Structures are given as C-alpha cells and as structure tokens.
C-alpha positions as CSV (number, residue, x, y, z in Angstrom):
1,M,-1.3,25.5,-30.5
2,S,-4.4,23.7,-31.8
3,E,-5.6,20.4,-30.3
4,F,-4.8,18.7,-33.7
5,T,-1.2,20.0,-33.5
6,A,-0.7,19.0,-29.9
7,E,-2.1,15.5,-30.5
8,L,0.0,15.0,-33.6
9,L,3.2,16.1,-31.9
10,A,2.4,13.9,-28.9
11,R,1.9,10.9,-31.1
12,I,5.2,11.7,-33.0
13,D,7.1,11.8,-29.7
14,E,5.5,8.6,-28.5
15,V,6.3,6.7,-31.6
16,D,9.8,8.2,-31.8
17,A,10.5,7.1,-28.2
18,E,9.2,3.6,-28.8
19,L,11.3,3.4,-32.0
20,R,14.4,4.2,-30.0
21,L,13.7,1.4,-27.6
22,V,13.1,-1.2,-30.2
23,R,16.3,-0.1,-32.0
24,Q,18.2,-0.7,-28.8
25,A,16.6,-4.1,-28.5
26,H,17.5,-4.9,-32.1
27,D,13.9,-5.8,-33.0
28,D,14.1,-5.4,-36.7
29,H,10.4,-6.1,-37.4
30,A,9.3,-3.5,-34.8
31,V,11.7,-1.0,-36.2
32,E,10.2,-1.4,-39.6
33,V,6.7,-1.1,-38.4
34,L,7.3,1.9,-36.2
35,S,9.5,3.6,-38.8
36,G,6.5,3.4,-41.2
37,R,4.2,4.7,-38.6
38,L,6.6,7.6,-37.8
39,D,7.0,8.4,-41.5
40,N,3.2,8.7,-41.9
41,L,2.9,11.0,-38.9
42,L,5.8,13.2,-40.2
43,R,4.1,13.3,-43.6
44,I,0.9,14.4,-42.0
45,A,2.8,17.1,-40.0
46,G,4.4,18.3,-43.2
47,Q,1.1,18.5,-45.1
48,H,-0.3,20.7,-42.3
49,G,2.7,22.9,-41.7
50,V,3.4,21.5,-38.2
51,E,7.1,21.9,-37.2
52,V,8.6,18.8,-35.7
53,R,11.7,19.0,-33.4
54,Q,15.0,18.2,-35.0
55,G,16.3,14.6,-34.7
56,V,12.9,12.8,-34.7
57,G,13.3,9.4,-36.2
58,A,17.1,9.4,-36.1
59,P,18.9,6.7,-34.1
60,A,20.0,7.9,-30.7
61,D,23.7,8.3,-31.7
62,E,22.7,10.5,-34.7
63,T,20.7,13.2,-32.9
64,A,23.6,15.4,-31.9
C-alpha cells in the first residue's frame, strides 16, 4: 500500500469517526461540514482506485 493510499484511508477513517460522534450529538452544522469533507475524500479515493471499507459515511445504525 502506498503512502498516499495509507494517508487517504487514515483521513477517511478519522473524518468518518468524527462524523459519527457529531451525529450522536445532533450537531447539524458539524454533520454538514464533515459530510462534505468525507464526500471529497471518497471522491478522491474513487478517482485513484482506492477501495474504501463498506459503511463509511453511513449513520451507525445503517452499517450492518
């Protein structure tokens, strides 16, 4: 795994975890901001053929 891929996946995981926390806190503004950030990271991953684990970006109760 390249350094680029590793860093991208780490950033996706960080933003996804933070997004789950702000969803639980019902912080709508933070959800909007982090959702946009996550969308951008996922777009970059797609453009570079980086596979992302299933369930990223989904609310906690929708990952099953």
